[in-house]
mmCIF file of the N, C-alpha and C atoms, coordinates in Angstrom:
data_MODEL
# 
_entry.id   MODEL 
# 
loop_
_atom_site.group_PDB 
_atom_site.id 
_atom_site.type_symbol 
_atom_site.label_atom_id 
_atom_site.label_alt_id 
_atom_site.label_comp_id 
_atom_site.label_asym_id 
_atom_site.label_entity_id 
_atom_site.label_seq_id 
_atom_site.pdbx_PDB_ins_code 
_atom_site.Cartn_x 
_atom_site.Cartn_y 
_atom_site.Cartn_z 
_atom_site.occupancy 
_atom_site.B_iso_or_equiv 
_atom_site.pdbx_formal_charge 
_atom_site.auth_seq_id 
_atom_site.auth_comp_id 
_atom_site.auth_asym_id 
_atom_site.auth_atom_id 
_atom_site.pdbx_PDB_model_num 
ATOM 1   N N  . UNK A 1 1  ? 62.028 96.566 -63.602 1.00 0.00 ? 1  UNK A N  1 
ATOM 2   C CA . UNK A 1 1  ? 61.469 96.206 -62.936 1.00 0.00 ? 1  UNK A CA 1 
ATOM 3   C C  . UNK A 1 1  ? 61.706 94.267 -63.064 1.00 0.00 ? 1  UNK A C  1 
ATOM 4   N N  . UNK A 1 2  ? 62.092 93.639 -61.961 1.00 0.00 ? 2  UNK A N  1 
ATOM 5   C CA . UNK A 1 2  ? 62.497 92.518 -62.458 1.00 0.00 ? 2  UNK A CA 1 
ATOM 6   C C  . UNK A 1 2  ? 61.515 91.337 -62.845 1.00 0.00 ? 2  UNK A C  1 
ATOM 7   N N  . UNK A 1 3  ? 62.086 90.799 -63.676 1.00 0.00 ? 3  UNK A N  1 
ATOM 8   C CA . UNK A 1 3  ? 61.515 89.741 -64.198 1.00 0.00 ? 3  UNK A CA 1 
ATOM 9   C C  . UNK A 1 3  ? 61.538 88.566 -63.583 1.00 0.00 ? 3  UNK A C  1 
ATOM 10  N N  . UNK A 1 4  ? 60.126 87.997 -63.865 1.00 0.00 ? 4  UNK A N  1 
ATOM 11  C CA . UNK A 1 4  ? 59.630 86.930 -62.596 1.00 0.00 ? 4  UNK A CA 1 
ATOM 12  C C  . UNK A 1 4  ? 60.419 85.549 -63.139 1.00 0.00 ? 4  UNK A C  1 
ATOM 13  N N  . UNK A 1 5  ? 61.258 84.585 -62.697 1.00 0.00 ? 5  UNK A N  1 
ATOM 14  C CA . UNK A 1 5  ? 61.964 83.627 -63.196 1.00 0.00 ? 5  UNK A CA 1 
ATOM 15  C C  . UNK A 1 5  ? 61.632 82.679 -63.690 1.00 0.00 ? 5  UNK A C  1 
ATOM 16  N N  . UNK A 1 6  ? 61.899 82.107 -64.895 1.00 0.00 ? 6  UNK A N  1 
ATOM 17  C CA . UNK A 1 6  ? 60.830 81.060 -65.829 1.00 0.00 ? 6  UNK A CA 1 
ATOM 18  C C  . UNK A 1 6  ? 61.015 79.790 -64.985 1.00 0.00 ? 6  UNK A C  1 
ATOM 19  N N  . UNK A 1 7  ? 59.711 78.878 -65.228 1.00 0.00 ? 7  UNK A N  1 
ATOM 20  C CA . UNK A 1 7  ? 59.805 77.572 -64.828 1.00 0.00 ? 7  UNK A CA 1 
ATOM 21  C C  . UNK A 1 7  ? 60.732 76.504 -65.039 1.00 0.00 ? 7  UNK A C  1 
ATOM 22  N N  . UNK A 1 8  ? 61.591 75.949 -64.533 1.00 0.00 ? 8  UNK A N  1 
ATOM 23  C CA . UNK A 1 8  ? 62.416 75.051 -64.671 1.00 0.00 ? 8  UNK A CA 1 
ATOM 24  C C  . UNK A 1 8  ? 61.466 73.488 -65.116 1.00 0.00 ? 8  UNK A C  1 
ATOM 25  N N  . UNK A 1 9  ? 61.606 73.377 -66.577 1.00 0.00 ? 9  UNK A N  1 
ATOM 26  C CA . UNK A 1 9  ? 60.312 71.821 -66.287 1.00 0.00 ? 9  UNK A CA 1 
ATOM 27  C C  . UNK A 1 9  ? 61.531 70.616 -66.079 1.00 0.00 ? 9  UNK A C  1 
ATOM 28  N N  . UNK A 1 10 ? 62.879 71.089 -65.896 1.00 0.00 ? 10 UNK A N  1 
ATOM 29  C CA . UNK A 1 10 ? 63.888 69.584 -65.406 1.00 0.00 ? 10 UNK A CA 1 
ATOM 30  C C  . UNK A 1 10 ? 63.145 69.175 -64.038 1.00 0.00 ? 10 UNK A C  1 
ATOM 31  N N  . UNK A 1 11 ? 62.102 69.891 -63.179 1.00 0.00 ? 11 UNK A N  1 
ATOM 32  C CA . UNK A 1 11 ? 61.703 69.295 -62.418 1.00 0.00 ? 11 UNK A CA 1 
ATOM 33  C C  . UNK A 1 11 ? 60.219 68.225 -62.832 1.00 0.00 ? 11 UNK A C  1 
ATOM 34  N N  . UNK A 1 12 ? 59.757 68.649 -63.579 1.00 0.00 ? 12 UNK A N  1 
ATOM 35  C CA . UNK A 1 12 ? 58.813 68.022 -64.387 1.00 0.00 ? 12 UNK A CA 1 
ATOM 36  C C  . UNK A 1 12 ? 59.330 66.488 -64.568 1.00 0.00 ? 12 UNK A C  1 
ATOM 37  N N  . UNK A 1 13 ? 60.047 66.466 -65.390 1.00 0.00 ? 13 UNK A N  1 
ATOM 38  C CA . UNK A 1 13 ? 60.716 65.132 -65.673 1.00 0.00 ? 13 UNK A CA 1 
ATOM 39  C C  . UNK A 1 13 ? 61.654 64.684 -64.450 1.00 0.00 ? 13 UNK A C  1 
ATOM 40  N N  . UNK A 1 14 ? 62.043 65.115 -63.289 1.00 0.00 ? 14 UNK A N  1 
ATOM 41  C CA . UNK A 1 14 ? 62.715 64.547 -62.237 1.00 0.00 ? 14 UNK A CA 1 
ATOM 42  C C  . UNK A 1 14 ? 61.626 63.971 -61.418 1.00 0.00 ? 14 UNK A C  1 
ATOM 43  N N  . UNK A 1 15 ? 59.763 64.495 -61.500 1.00 0.00 ? 15 UNK A N  1 
ATOM 44  C CA . UNK A 1 15 ? 58.866 64.430 -61.013 1.00 0.00 ? 15 UNK A CA 1 
ATOM 45  C C  . UNK A 1 15 ? 58.673 62.957 -61.746 1.00 0.00 ? 15 UNK A C  1 
ATOM 46  N N  . UNK A 1 16 ? 58.465 63.074 -62.892 1.00 0.00 ? 16 UNK A N  1 
ATOM 47  C CA . UNK A 1 16 ? 57.623 61.811 -63.808 1.00 0.00 ? 16 UNK A CA 1 
ATOM 48  C C  . UNK A 1 16 ? 59.017 60.436 -63.266 1.00 0.00 ? 16 UNK A C  1 
ATOM 49  N N  . UNK A 1 17 ? 60.070 60.623 -63.557 1.00 0.00 ? 17 UNK A N  1 
ATOM 50  C CA . UNK A 1 17 ? 61.195 59.873 -63.503 1.00 0.00 ? 17 UNK A CA 1 
ATOM 51  C C  . UNK A 1 17 ? 60.654 59.208 -62.020 1.00 0.00 ? 17 UNK A C  1 
ATOM 52  N N  . UNK A 1 18 ? 60.745 60.008 -60.590 1.00 0.00 ? 18 UNK A N  1 
ATOM 53  C CA . UNK A 1 18 ? 60.223 59.369 -59.479 1.00 0.00 ? 18 UNK A CA 1 
ATOM 54  C C  . UNK A 1 18 ? 59.271 58.776 -59.453 1.00 0.00 ? 18 UNK A C  1 
ATOM 55  N N  . UNK A 1 19 ? 58.017 58.936 -60.228 1.00 0.00 ? 19 UNK A N  1 
ATOM 56  C CA . UNK A 1 19 ? 56.784 58.687 -59.958 1.00 0.00 ? 19 UNK A CA 1 
ATOM 57  C C  . UNK A 1 19 ? 56.917 56.755 -60.599 1.00 0.00 ? 19 UNK A C  1 
ATOM 58  N N  . UNK A 1 20 ? 57.604 57.036 -61.961 1.00 0.00 ? 20 UNK A N  1 
ATOM 59  C CA . UNK A 1 20 ? 58.198 55.657 -62.393 1.00 0.00 ? 20 UNK A CA 1 
ATOM 60  C C  . UNK A 1 20 ? 58.991 54.700 -61.676 1.00 0.00 ? 20 UNK A C  1 
ATOM 61  N N  . UNK A 1 21 ? 59.780 55.165 -61.009 1.00 0.00 ? 21 UNK A N  1 
ATOM 62  C CA . UNK A 1 21 ? 60.650 54.539 -60.491 1.00 0.00 ? 21 UNK A CA 1 
ATOM 63  C C  . UNK A 1 21 ? 60.000 53.762 -59.063 1.00 0.00 ? 21 UNK A C  1 
ATOM 64  N N  . UNK A 1 22 ? 58.814 54.831 -58.580 1.00 0.00 ? 22 UNK A N  1 
ATOM 65  C CA . UNK A 1 22 ? 58.117 54.091 -57.437 1.00 0.00 ? 22 UNK A CA 1 
ATOM 66  C C  . UNK A 1 22 ? 57.479 52.960 -57.919 1.00 0.00 ? 22 UNK A C  1 
ATOM 67  N N  . UNK A 1 23 ? 56.498 53.392 -59.177 1.00 0.00 ? 23 UNK A N  1 
ATOM 68  C CA . UNK A 1 23 ? 55.717 51.877 -59.490 1.00 0.00 ? 23 UNK A CA 1 
ATOM 69  C C  . UNK A 1 23 ? 56.711 50.680 -59.742 1.00 0.00 ? 23 UNK A C  1 
ATOM 70  N N  . UNK A 1 24 ? 57.574 50.940 -60.639 1.00 0.00 ? 24 UNK A N  1 
ATOM 71  C CA . UNK A 1 24 ? 58.377 49.921 -60.930 1.00 0.00 ? 24 UNK A CA 1 
ATOM 72  C C  . UNK A 1 24 ? 58.979 49.191 -59.881 1.00 0.00 ? 24 UNK A C  1 
ATOM 73  N N  . UNK A 1 25 ? 59.429 49.915 -58.948 1.00 0.00 ? 25 UNK A N  1 
ATOM 74  C CA . UNK A 1 25 ? 60.022 49.224 -57.776 1.00 0.00 ? 25 UNK A CA 1 
ATOM 75  C C  . UNK A 1 25 ? 59.254 48.194 -56.772 1.00 0.00 ? 25 UNK A C  1 
ATOM 76  N N  . UNK A 1 26 ? 57.983 49.257 -57.043 1.00 0.00 ? 26 UNK A N  1 
ATOM 77  C CA . UNK A 1 26 ? 56.883 49.070 -56.018 1.00 0.00 ? 26 UNK A CA 1 
ATOM 78  C C  . UNK A 1 26 ? 56.360 47.879 -56.337 1.00 0.00 ? 26 UNK A C  1 
ATOM 79  N N  . UNK A 1 27 ? 56.180 47.881 -57.606 1.00 0.00 ? 27 UNK A N  1 
ATOM 80  C CA . UNK A 1 27 ? 55.113 46.550 -58.283 1.00 0.00 ? 27 UNK A CA 1 
ATOM 81  C C  . UNK A 1 27 ? 56.490 45.117 -58.064 1.00 0.00 ? 27 UNK A C  1 
ATOM 82  N N  . UNK A 1 28 ? 57.424 45.287 -57.864 1.00 0.00 ? 28 UNK A N  1 
ATOM 83  C CA . UNK A 1 28 ? 58.650 43.911 -57.435 1.00 0.00 ? 28 UNK A CA 1 
ATOM 84  C C  . UNK A 1 28 ? 58.929 44.057 -56.067 1.00 0.00 ? 28 UNK A C  1 
ATOM 85  N N  . UNK A 1 29 ? 58.573 45.021 -55.321 1.00 0.00 ? 29 UNK A N  1 
ATOM 86  C CA . UNK A 1 29 ? 59.109 44.522 -54.010 1.00 0.00 ? 29 UNK A CA 1 
ATOM 87  C C  . UNK A 1 29 ? 58.091 44.354 -53.180 1.00 0.00 ? 29 UNK A C  1 
ATOM 88  N N  . UNK A 1 30 ? 57.179 45.298 -53.615 1.00 0.00 ? 30 UNK A N  1 
ATOM 89  C CA . UNK A 1 30 ? 55.564 44.647 -52.577 1.00 0.00 ? 30 UNK A CA 1 
ATOM 90  C C  . UNK A 1 30 ? 54.332 43.902 -53.559 1.00 0.00 ? 30 UNK A C  1 
ATOM 91  N N  . UNK A 1 31 ? 54.559 43.348 -54.231 1.00 0.00 ? 31 UNK A N  1 
ATOM 92  C CA . UNK A 1 31 ? 53.836 42.093 -54.735 1.00 0.00 ? 31 UNK A CA 1 
ATOM 93  C C  . UNK A 1 31 ? 54.661 40.977 -55.150 1.00 0.00 ? 31 UNK A C  1 
ATOM 94  N N  . UNK A 1 32 ? 55.797 40.667 -54.782 1.00 0.00 ? 32 UNK A N  1 
ATOM 95  C CA . UNK A 1 32 ? 56.458 39.583 -54.604 1.00 0.00 ? 32 UNK A CA 1 
ATOM 96  C C  . UNK A 1 32 ? 55.782 38.485 -53.807 1.00 0.00 ? 32 UNK A C  1 
ATOM 97  N N  . UNK A 1 33 ? 55.075 38.570 -52.938 1.00 0.00 ? 33 UNK A N  1 
ATOM 98  C CA . UNK A 1 33 ? 54.314 37.847 -52.032 1.00 0.00 ? 33 UNK A CA 1 
ATOM 99  C C  . UNK A 1 33 ? 53.156 37.348 -52.576 1.00 0.00 ? 33 UNK A C  1 
ATOM 100 N N  . UNK A 1 34 ? 52.548 37.949 -53.591 1.00 0.00 ? 34 UNK A N  1 
ATOM 101 C CA . UNK A 1 34 ? 51.164 37.351 -54.454 1.00 0.00 ? 34 UNK A CA 1 
ATOM 102 C C  . UNK A 1 34 ? 51.801 36.236 -55.147 1.00 0.00 ? 34 UNK A C  1 
ATOM 103 N N  . UNK A 1 35 ? 53.485 36.269 -55.737 1.00 0.00 ? 35 UNK A N  1 
ATOM 104 C CA . UNK A 1 35 ? 53.878 34.937 -56.147 1.00 0.00 ? 35 UNK A CA 1 
ATOM 105 C C  . UNK A 1 35 ? 54.436 34.044 -55.768 1.00 0.00 ? 35 UNK A C  1 
ATOM 106 N N  . UNK A 1 36 ? 54.356 34.285 -54.262 1.00 0.00 ? 36 UNK A N  1 
ATOM 107 C CA . UNK A 1 36 ? 55.247 33.137 -53.563 1.00 0.00 ? 36 UNK A CA 1 
ATOM 108 C C  . UNK A 1 36 ? 54.606 31.738 -53.590 1.00 0.00 ? 36 UNK A C  1 
ATOM 109 N N  . UNK A 1 37 ? 53.016 32.040 -53.360 1.00 0.00 ? 37 UNK A N  1 
ATOM 110 C CA . UNK A 1 37 ? 52.505 30.885 -53.937 1.00 0.00 ? 37 UNK A CA 1 
ATOM 111 C C  . UNK A 1 37 ? 52.421 29.647 -54.825 1.00 0.00 ? 37 UNK A C  1 
ATOM 112 N N  . UNK A 1 38 ? 52.368 30.622 -56.484 1.00 0.00 ? 38 UNK A N  1 
ATOM 113 C CA . UNK A 1 38 ? 52.517 29.773 -57.294 1.00 0.00 ? 38 UNK A CA 1 
ATOM 114 C C  . UNK A 1 38 ? 53.858 29.131 -57.638 1.00 0.00 ? 38 UNK A C  1 
ATOM 115 N N  . UNK A 1 39 ? 55.128 30.053 -56.838 1.00 0.00 ? 39 UNK A N  1 
ATOM 116 C CA . UNK A 1 39 ? 56.461 29.610 -57.118 1.00 0.00 ? 39 UNK A CA 1 
ATOM 117 C C  . UNK A 1 39 ? 56.628 28.178 -56.642 1.00 0.00 ? 39 UNK A C  1 
ATOM 118 N N  . UNK A 1 40 ? 55.865 28.238 -54.996 1.00 0.00 ? 40 UNK A N  1 
ATOM 119 C CA . UNK A 1 40 ? 55.855 27.418 -54.192 1.00 0.00 ? 40 UNK A CA 1 
ATOM 120 C C  . UNK A 1 40 ? 55.101 26.276 -54.971 1.00 0.00 ? 40 UNK A C  1 
ATOM 121 N N  . UNK A 1 41 ? 54.305 25.802 -55.560 1.00 0.00 ? 41 UNK A N  1 
ATOM 122 C CA . UNK A 1 41 ? 53.505 25.114 -56.311 1.00 0.00 ? 41 UNK A CA 1 
ATOM 123 C C  . UNK A 1 41 ? 54.457 24.653 -57.332 1.00 0.00 ? 41 UNK A C  1 
ATOM 124 N N  . UNK A 1 42 ? 54.384 25.394 -58.428 1.00 0.00 ? 42 UNK A N  1 
ATOM 125 C CA . UNK A 1 42 ? 55.346 24.772 -59.484 1.00 0.00 ? 42 UNK A CA 1 
ATOM 126 C C  . UNK A 1 42 ? 56.959 24.669 -59.201 1.00 0.00 ? 42 UNK A C  1 
ATOM 127 N N  . UNK A 1 43 ? 57.310 25.009 -58.187 1.00 0.00 ? 43 UNK A N  1 
ATOM 128 C CA . UNK A 1 43 ? 59.251 24.446 -58.443 1.00 0.00 ? 43 UNK A CA 1 
ATOM 129 C C  . UNK A 1 43 ? 58.992 23.993 -56.717 1.00 0.00 ? 43 UNK A C  1 
ATOM 130 N N  . UNK A 1 44 ? 58.078 23.314 -56.041 1.00 0.00 ? 44 UNK A N  1 
ATOM 131 C CA . UNK A 1 44 ? 58.285 22.556 -55.330 1.00 0.00 ? 44 UNK A CA 1 
ATOM 132 C C  . UNK A 1 44 ? 59.293 23.052 -54.126 1.00 0.00 ? 44 UNK A C  1 
ATOM 133 N N  . UNK A 1 45 ? 59.610 24.469 -53.762 1.00 0.00 ? 45 UNK A N  1 
ATOM 134 C CA . UNK A 1 45 ? 60.128 24.985 -52.915 1.00 0.00 ? 45 UNK A CA 1 
ATOM 135 C C  . UNK A 1 45 ? 59.643 25.435 -51.715 1.00 0.00 ? 45 UNK A C  1 
ATOM 136 N N  . UNK A 1 46 ? 60.120 25.267 -50.870 1.00 0.00 ? 46 UNK A N  1 
ATOM 137 C CA . UNK A 1 46 ? 59.900 25.986 -49.312 1.00 0.00 ? 46 UNK A CA 1 
ATOM 138 C C  . UNK A 1 46 ? 59.629 27.485 -49.723 1.00 0.00 ? 46 UNK A C  1 
ATOM 139 N N  . UNK A 1 47 ? 58.585 27.893 -48.719 1.00 0.00 ? 47 UNK A N  1 
ATOM 140 C CA . UNK A 1 47 ? 58.479 29.331 -48.630 1.00 0.00 ? 47 UNK A CA 1 
ATOM 141 C C  . UNK A 1 47 ? 59.840 30.171 -47.946 1.00 0.00 ? 47 UNK A C  1 
ATOM 142 N N  . UNK A 1 48 ? 60.571 29.414 -46.965 1.00 0.00 ? 48 UNK A N  1 
ATOM 143 C CA . UNK A 1 48 ? 61.936 29.606 -46.345 1.00 0.00 ? 48 UNK A CA 1 
ATOM 144 C C  . UNK A 1 48 ? 63.162 29.697 -48.098 1.00 0.00 ? 48 UNK A C  1 
ATOM 145 N N  . UNK A 1 49 ? 63.177 28.660 -48.781 1.00 0.00 ? 49 UNK A N  1 
ATOM 146 C CA . UNK A 1 49 ? 64.058 28.890 -49.946 1.00 0.00 ? 49 UNK A CA 1 
ATOM 147 C C  . UNK A 1 49 ? 63.340 29.821 -50.954 1.00 0.00 ? 49 UNK A C  1 
ATOM 148 N N  . UNK A 1 50 ? 62.176 29.902 -51.071 1.00 0.00 ? 50 UNK A N  1 
ATOM 149 C CA . UNK A 1 50 ? 61.955 31.260 -52.117 1.00 0.00 ? 50 UNK A CA 1 
ATOM 150 C C  . UNK A 1 50 ? 62.366 32.927 -51.179 1.00 0.00 ? 50 UNK A C  1 
ATOM 151 N N  . UNK A 1 51 ? 62.272 32.806 -50.154 1.00 0.00 ? 51 UNK A N  1 
ATOM 152 C CA . UNK A 1 51 ? 62.551 34.442 -49.482 1.00 0.00 ? 51 UNK A CA 1 
ATOM 153 C C  . UNK A 1 51 ? 64.028 34.235 -49.429 1.00 0.00 ? 51 UNK A C  1 
ATOM 154 N N  . UNK A 1 52 ? 64.665 33.183 -49.076 1.00 0.00 ? 52 UNK A N  1 
ATOM 155 C CA . UNK A 1 52 ? 66.591 33.387 -49.300 1.00 0.00 ? 52 UNK A CA 1 
ATOM 156 C C  . UNK A 1 52 ? 66.629 33.611 -50.702 1.00 0.00 ? 52 UNK A C  1 
ATOM 157 N N  . UNK A 1 53 ? 66.293 33.115 -51.584 1.00 0.00 ? 53 UNK A N  1 
ATOM 158 C CA . UNK A 1 53 ? 66.344 33.471 -53.120 1.00 0.00 ? 53 UNK A CA 1 
ATOM 159 C C  . UNK A 1 53 ? 66.224 34.820 -52.943 1.00 0.00 ? 53 UNK A C  1 
ATOM 160 N N  . UNK A 1 54 ? 65.245 35.507 -52.506 1.00 0.00 ? 54 UNK A N  1 
ATOM 161 C CA . UNK A 1 54 ? 65.037 36.633 -52.800 1.00 0.00 ? 54 UNK A CA 1 
ATOM 162 C C  . UNK A 1 54 ? 65.727 37.536 -52.361 1.00 0.00 ? 54 UNK A C  1 
ATOM 163 N N  . UNK A 1 55 ? 65.945 37.576 -50.906 1.00 0.00 ? 55 UNK A N  1 
ATOM 164 C CA . UNK A 1 55 ? 66.834 37.993 -50.421 1.00 0.00 ? 55 UNK A CA 1 
ATOM 165 C C  . UNK A 1 55 ? 68.275 37.805 -50.630 1.00 0.00 ? 55 UNK A C  1 
ATOM 166 N N  . UNK A 1 56 ? 68.935 37.109 -51.415 1.00 0.00 ? 56 UNK A N  1 
ATOM 167 C CA . UNK A 1 56 ? 70.053 37.223 -51.793 1.00 0.00 ? 56 UNK A CA 1 
ATOM 168 C C  . UNK A 1 56 ? 70.197 38.127 -53.508 1.00 0.00 ? 56 UNK A C  1 
ATOM 169 N N  . UNK A 1 57 ? 68.922 37.790 -53.937 1.00 0.00 ? 57 UNK A N  1 
ATOM 170 C CA . UNK A 1 57 ? 68.718 38.526 -54.878 1.00 0.00 ? 57 UNK A CA 1 
ATOM 171 C C  . UNK A 1 57 ? 68.913 40.467 -54.720 1.00 0.00 ? 57 UNK A C  1 
ATOM 172 N N  . UNK A 1 58 ? 68.318 40.600 -53.422 1.00 0.00 ? 58 UNK A N  1 
ATOM 173 C CA . UNK A 1 58 ? 68.389 42.064 -52.912 1.00 0.00 ? 58 UNK A CA 1 
ATOM 174 C C  . UNK A 1 58 ? 69.398 42.500 -52.308 1.00 0.00 ? 58 UNK A C  1 
ATOM 175 N N  . UNK A 1 59 ? 70.251 41.677 -51.878 1.00 0.00 ? 59 UNK A N  1 
ATOM 176 C CA . UNK A 1 59 ? 71.426 41.882 -51.867 1.00 0.00 ? 59 UNK A CA 1 
ATOM 177 C C  . UNK A 1 59 ? 72.605 41.914 -52.621 1.00 0.00 ? 59 UNK A C  1 
ATOM 178 N N  . UNK A 1 60 ? 72.394 41.009 -53.892 1.00 0.00 ? 60 UNK A N  1 
ATOM 179 C CA . UNK A 1 60 ? 73.253 41.066 -54.797 1.00 0.00 ? 60 UNK A CA 1 
ATOM 180 C C  . UNK A 1 60 ? 73.035 42.605 -55.767 1.00 0.00 ? 60 UNK A C  1 
ATOM 181 N N  . UNK A 1 61 ? 71.774 42.931 -55.690 1.00 0.00 ? 61 UNK A N  1 
ATOM 182 C CA . UNK A 1 61 ? 71.793 44.159 -56.588 1.00 0.00 ? 61 UNK A CA 1 
ATOM 183 C C  . UNK A 1 61 ? 71.915 45.404 -55.370 1.00 0.00 ? 61 UNK A C  1 
ATOM 184 N N  . UNK A 1 62 ? 71.719 45.328 -54.446 1.00 0.00 ? 62 UNK A N  1 
ATOM 185 C CA . UNK A 1 62 ? 72.445 46.352 -53.644 1.00 0.00 ? 62 UNK A CA 1 
ATOM 186 C C  . UNK A 1 62 ? 73.867 46.397 -53.665 1.00 0.00 ? 62 UNK A C  1 
ATOM 187 N N  . UNK A 1 63 ? 74.601 45.436 -53.678 1.00 0.00 ? 63 UNK A N  1 
ATOM 188 C CA . UNK A 1 63 ? 76.178 45.754 -53.313 1.00 0.00 ? 63 UNK A CA 1 
ATOM 189 C C  . UNK A 1 63 ? 76.790 46.007 -55.300 1.00 0.00 ? 63 UNK A C  1 
ATOM 190 N N  . UNK A 1 64 ? 76.169 45.571 -56.194 1.00 0.00 ? 64 UNK A N  1 
ATOM 191 C CA . UNK A 1 64 ? 76.586 45.940 -57.336 1.00 0.00 ? 64 UNK A CA 1 
ATOM 192 C C  . UNK A 1 64 ? 75.932 47.051 -58.386 1.00 0.00 ? 64 UNK A C  1 
ATOM 193 N N  . UNK A 1 65 ? 75.257 47.806 -57.570 1.00 0.00 ? 65 UNK A N  1 
ATOM 194 C CA . UNK A 1 65 ? 74.248 48.842 -58.003 1.00 0.00 ? 65 UNK A CA 1 
ATOM 195 C C  . UNK A 1 65 ? 75.413 49.940 -58.127 1.00 0.00 ? 65 UNK A C  1 
ATOM 196 N N  . UNK A 1 66 ? 76.355 50.110 -57.107 1.00 0.00 ? 66 UNK A N  1 
ATOM 197 C CA . UNK A 1 66 ? 77.060 51.203 -57.414 1.00 0.00 ? 66 UNK A CA 1 
ATOM 198 C C  . UNK A 1 66 ? 78.063 51.230 -58.616 1.00 0.00 ? 66 UNK A C  1 
ATOM 199 N N  . UNK A 1 67 ? 78.700 50.256 -58.241 1.00 0.00 ? 67 UNK A N  1 
ATOM 200 C CA . UNK A 1 67 ? 79.860 49.480 -59.789 1.00 0.00 ? 67 UNK A CA 1 
ATOM 201 C C  . UNK A 1 67 ? 78.670 49.446 -61.226 1.00 0.00 ? 67 UNK A C  1 
ATOM 202 N N  . UNK A 1 68 ? 77.431 49.042 -60.900 1.00 0.00 ? 68 UNK A N  1 
ATOM 203 C CA . UNK A 1 68 ? 76.960 49.293 -62.206 1.00 0.00 ? 68 UNK A CA 1 
ATOM 204 C C  . UNK A 1 68 ? 76.626 50.566 -63.097 1.00 0.00 ? 68 UNK A C  1 
ATOM 205 N N  . UNK A 1 69 ? 76.213 51.695 -61.695 1.00 0.00 ? 69 UNK A N  1 
ATOM 206 C CA . UNK A 1 69 ? 76.254 52.522 -62.025 1.00 0.00 ? 69 UNK A CA 1 
ATOM 207 C C  . UNK A 1 69 ? 76.970 53.502 -62.644 1.00 0.00 ? 69 UNK A C  1 
ATOM 208 N N  . UNK A 1 70 ? 78.898 53.026 -61.909 1.00 0.00 ? 70 UNK A N  1 
ATOM 209 C CA . UNK A 1 70 ? 79.728 53.882 -62.447 1.00 0.00 ? 70 UNK A CA 1 
ATOM 210 C C  . UNK A 1 70 ? 79.824 53.501 -64.279 1.00 0.00 ? 70 UNK A C  1 
ATOM 211 N N  . UNK A 1 71 ? 79.990 52.005 -64.269 1.00 0.00 ? 71 UNK A N  1 
ATOM 212 C CA . UNK A 1 71 ? 80.011 51.562 -65.789 1.00 0.00 ? 71 UNK A CA 1 
ATOM 213 C C  . UNK A 1 71 ? 79.012 52.715 -66.687 1.00 0.00 ? 71 UNK A C  1 
ATOM 214 N N  . UNK A 1 72 ? 77.392 52.743 -66.227 1.00 0.00 ? 72 UNK A N  1 
ATOM 215 C CA . UNK A 1 72 ? 76.751 53.053 -67.033 1.00 0.00 ? 72 UNK A CA 1 
ATOM 216 C C  . UNK A 1 72 ? 76.957 54.879 -67.164 1.00 0.00 ? 72 UNK A C  1 
ATOM 217 N N  . UNK A 1 73 ? 77.968 55.276 -66.385 1.00 0.00 ? 73 UNK A N  1 
ATOM 218 C CA . UNK A 1 73 ? 78.531 56.712 -66.505 1.00 0.00 ? 73 UNK A CA 1 
ATOM 219 C C  . UNK A 1 73 ? 79.271 56.900 -67.244 1.00 0.00 ? 73 UNK A C  1 
ATOM 220 N N  . UNK A 1 74 ? 80.264 55.916 -67.620 1.00 0.00 ? 74 UNK A N  1 
ATOM 221 C CA . UNK A 1 74 ? 81.217 55.945 -68.021 1.00 0.00 ? 74 UNK A CA 1 
ATOM 222 C C  . UNK A 1 74 ? 81.152 55.373 -69.652 1.00 0.00 ? 74 UNK A C  1 
ATOM 223 N N  . UNK A 1 75 ? 80.234 54.451 -69.667 1.00 0.00 ? 75 UNK A N  1 
ATOM 224 C CA . UNK A 1 75 ? 80.071 53.830 -71.160 1.00 0.00 ? 75 UNK A CA 1 
ATOM 225 C C  . UNK A 1 75 ? 78.608 54.132 -71.762 1.00 0.00 ? 75 UNK A C  1 
ATOM 226 N N  . UNK A 1 76 ? 77.839 54.700 -70.926 1.00 0.00 ? 76 UNK A N  1 
ATOM 227 C CA . UNK A 1 76 ? 76.323 54.867 -71.331 1.00 0.00 ? 76 UNK A CA 1 
ATOM 228 C C  . UNK A 1 76 ? 75.369 53.926 -70.968 1.00 0.00 ? 76 UNK A C  1 
ATOM 229 N N  . UNK A 1 77 ? 74.068 54.237 -71.478 1.00 0.00 ? 77 UNK A N  1 
ATOM 230 C CA . UNK A 1 77 ? 73.192 53.398 -70.957 1.00 0.00 ? 77 UNK A CA 1 
ATOM 231 C C  . UNK A 1 77 ? 73.075 52.330 -72.170 1.00 0.00 ? 77 UNK A C  1 
# 
């Protein structure tokens, strides 16, 4: 009789990491609009300036992510 394969608990770790990533990234990207008015009042910037800064941040993060990932793979976190 064939034994039932054991459940691989790495899937639970993967699911937990996925949830943590969704919550952390979602809290930055989707709640940023809540902070536009306070930033606008505090720094006297226009909404366009704030969104350009956020767009530049997004582009820089997207371009540098593969390089940072390679460095983390090579040297460790």
